[in-house]
Steps between C-alpha positions, in 0.01 A plus 500: 500500500135463436382832649601847401472802722163666511387839629324338800812360672764719347496731804558204724798400281638853553483454872655154501783591266573822687524328836709215360750722324546726801557200723772378264662846488502526884666161512766611249391229258519737200479241228178362652365860527586565132342178391168572670506869412546419135199265516295779652614755243440262211129480597439871449783719376276809532479448873730745666496312824640192324754722317617654828529166671700353210734799491550489876596134479745578221644790700546279812670237285765748382354552149437879491514513123221251464299674774551839334381357166175395666408836655655736243178554323385802291375792709130437419525137611712546806356525851653645810607155617686443177680831540599415858645164394668663207674736743633201699631326184668821371660560842653149501629553142651834586258705291423743774351772282248262356424380850423857612276552198307182572448599858374844392253330271380292788461804729292682238225247526270616783276195484776247540416195702739202526398190307433186710844353433683807639267585779588460872597156612660316793745217474648255737844591629635144508450262207294184532639151498413437136700801394794396704503154346480653150802730572689206652433307181624782278814534707560123488446499126764767445729326742490171307305313765224347295361262764463779757343727233253228399388444861459869570300564184268206572438619862431852363240375261342284773454806712398734219448363145477852356874569534593488131878529561492182704342316215747643251779388728370144492482521123859610477603200698313269266314319778148639466214280620197459291282806476201315648706429803599857561187670366205253486213598272181645648136493393343815367313719751124472528283793562265479795141568411303429816552380863328170409770426238777573750407228747536187282833612368613581849395163631678332206826653611647350817754781506471854384736784405661704770436871496664783673281792394738590213536384145698196394796713411423766761701481824315548822621775722611257768810471280531875448409479135743220416364240255738218595356371817528162675271444801646316795202291574465128541205441268486663164244442227604413144598770258221574256287780364126528473225300660496222245585217734802336652831527311846363540765734627771641276786319668393456860189599684673805654414745227257780561195611304337837531145610449391802289570855608224746587558730194690525179809714579407606850820366647715744302279814551580517871761362739497123511480509885139616466395157379401276789704185548307207626800375696510813713129569549485376857779735602424817311123468462303528177618771263267693270482416130364721224166362387396470142166657592474867556254459790629601846479247771632494863823317560525178688606556857393864540304608806141498393151405620392138472338554163824663366696202611271272304538717199872502546500121513297489182744747339787276594328213330442714190863598489615140528254400224668758270856466621508124527195356325645151513503524877135620539337288239701182566614364836873536417651483849493232755568532867861465607417362840232262372229657713158598352470873560128561531301801617222509755141560412504822704771643278306397199187675632704816563595501133143549392305289255442784254872556452541129431228502241646815334849359482378199304670247731357207695542393854517143632293410809768248589774761492303738726501253791861499587697730723742765376872481563616617835772714347255710311364747761352841499373694210753361256405148593134572433577653165716205405224257598242689294747510206570128536145369487393568141804312365419193700317283251658169604551378857850440641663651197615850569607734775402862520615736234710685752660170602601462133728797555732286713776319312401167658152528360620626166738216435358198690226259422224392725490134608129514401508527122242691314396180320410357843286795605129438434277779408260614768148388437366803683693747277280677254602511134673814368243761437648691208806591299555873539698744282772516758540119489514520120770764512697305762476184290608686185796653683602167632468338160706774337762478766525125450523550125787736549683258729436215250624713207831579673540142613433349157718762337790416732453130432533553130817711539637246745443212255663690217795609714553142622487368144757758380730424796489134407551594133167357392446780246198336345305490828615848589347642179185303553453645847575848383237464230238440773564843657250784437603713208571810719777300677631345182584848371711580814880530492540218755311248281671608185839455662396144596394439139838629377693277737287195410569551127869557574529176694347312209745675262222678318697818477280683259191468718708585811622814329138614433402431855789701649428784264150509646651505851714800407197680361294435811773575746787687333699534820486134602827340614384151595537235231707734283810281533302225322392744234858623437615135457209438264610798286856350512363172355313687232810707413297821553803730544321835484206397725737350751718811518192723543364274773825508687525879490137539622553258790818676604320839502219362712720344768881482459522278803269230367663165393253477210652814340857369518389158368352672206812700439708185526283328245545795268880468516478121468301530182772725362764237592657734756548240775718709735241779523218246534681330789542836673131569482408154632740548792331826578160329505642239736629768738160680505313173571712203613184283486452567127589158356437620144796738514736219603361273231545753222856570618574126481377478143734786407795310661430171315688610190809617684533342848307190592614510863359846556187399315451204742556731796237745374239226444569358845442850651173519312387171647585624849264789441230284341528125498211479246666723241506247219712726277787462748469115495504512123808724500681262725413207271634686206823581683555135598414382148771721360737358765410154372350413839209318347354355820501834677355676199218247486429539871465881476299482180260259670467735799402781269249273320348401836430859582375588155364172357321666210813653349594316182851655490589357841379154397708534184808585710438190718474294182818650370687398819351156492607466133855596600521202729400273207136439610339572166161337574462702826599821318253433220215455752593833655513674160163355408348631826657843436358515145162395635504786749607757251467393134603840380834502688768480239786409726362177644372389165845554344670303776249219453570498123871471559449214743268315254759533222773372736278199579459449119132577508527733208138544393364647828815708533459642150133580579608703805766682298255582223262638760773721633600607154148626436492705817868613495614504132811708577644271768826365372527206747165368392601514133831320561330225699235450234759483224691239702182296565408504132847376407480227761178366352641520148305800371790677328282754322338642806830488683662710231205742505535550880883553464435768243257672733751462780767673283266794450392525859847463652775573250768443764409133527673386180739273684213318671322455170816351340545262795141385469536439130807279560318272747343178379157370578442387867811680621412869505682763692456524874197686644714768660695570179174572313384751766624855488458536874 
């Protein structure tokens, strides 16, 4: 990302993140809530509101240990909100005495006020359509219905692109569209500096963003505080943020964009129902909003003399300028019915010219000639007309501000486009740019910066997640490098780095990344099954045993803990105990494909039929689990079913095309069916992908020697000998190659080294010495297995 957070729009980020996280929590999308809460907490770890929100998301997701770790601060750093959340975590963990002590600490604080994230709220009782589609996709994914899951996730993202779990679901299916299709890039916001500068940019845009009186991530109260909202209107404007011009929609043109909120964290300081929803204004009437200014003005609609009504109308305009600067300074809305809503000259005269001059707005002589709407009658109609006139800078372009409160006006576009509306020649030029205008423009700009920051941040994470799901580890690392440093140091990002290094078989770098994850989030359970397998590959017996015990103490019902225990037993060659642990993980989570795969690898040595069954069960849980396809290929290769082995190896390589080991396995199966040229091409590609991989280079060297291409084969073996001087198989093959080319001296030297490295191989050495040139022992006889 190009821009970092700055003090000017950091409060707006707090508001956006807070509303977004609570909307995900209310929808029971806990992984999405944790994702956005961690982004908020990474921005400012000293912010207790961010800490409370992150802990609450963890608590709702069933991770009380992680939530307690966040709020269990020293006494001098803990606030009353931290103590209250600590009490909840301790109660869930059965630590009731500590819960009582935490509550007593919270009660002893007489000045306690809830932080914005834990203040009063209201939520919709029934979830929105986007949430239901996401839940349907998750259920279909676990039920092995990939096509239904794919359709549901796409529909969910069309309705609301901010549902992170829907995007992760698409990634797990391996059918993720391009990021530009799901999340198209947006231009940077531009700060408004004067009314004159607004008009050209407004005319340049045939369509403009839709606003509802709330922030982009802030739900309007017509949905009872629920973020995920889909309007049932025929004409919707394209999804975009900011006034920078027309933009393409995310997937369709049914997405919704919101305008800035009136204040920074106002929505969380009081019940959300106090915020006026535009969609319900005609039914409930205008509701009061807390002004930024401390001056007292009469409310719109109160019984007052004529002068008071005029002042109230001007007060309403001032409130709209602060609450929705984009609406007052730019003609955002267009009439839903296509009728020009104009006010009469008598109503304009009743407003008073002095008030017009003081408010810094201009009136159009053309707009004063029309008649007001028949539906606007009485005092409220007069107030609406007076509020409507200053915003009318272009003819046939907007309805009244109170008409904007109707859903039809908020989401429909006028047949008369703004670009077709000529400026009135009789309209005077804007007189001045007051301090209130400057403040409104700054607030709008900061709000747009906050929206742009979250959107760009989500795009980078989505691009990295998509690349990792497609096993493009290089692109994944490049996208993660573009993140701001505060997010790069988060546990979520470090876990992605560890998995990327693990998939490219860079186990040392992966270990460092997972160690950083454990330091940042010591009670994390997600991704720990990968870490335990990594320690198994590195033969880290002590570290693996310690990890298994810690995971078991955190949650004895988590499959990650039992997978780690099973890997511990497997490393100690205790297959029966390892299989017991893997079966326990399968019982706790039947959709955990990794547990079935690890059990299949344990069965390979003893019972190939049971191994095949375990791998097939893994593929039922996750059809893209390439380890299971690889395991089936190995089983069929041992059964001498070469064609079936090649088929399963190729399926694994299609899922993970950048894995050199899988390409080497395909080459080995192709070699078994006597296609040496095809096998050599596969080995060459595997070595190109991973030059440091010893296994594929060794297999290519054996094939080159079998094809009597001794020199390149000897070069590969010498390269392996320099990196693995204690590998007996490499030494035997090199001694054999030297003997085949007639270099008896080097062959004898290699046999002497082999005798020292593997004293039990005397019979193999004697057999090699008895062979004549160009005969050589078989490849399998020279390998120790």
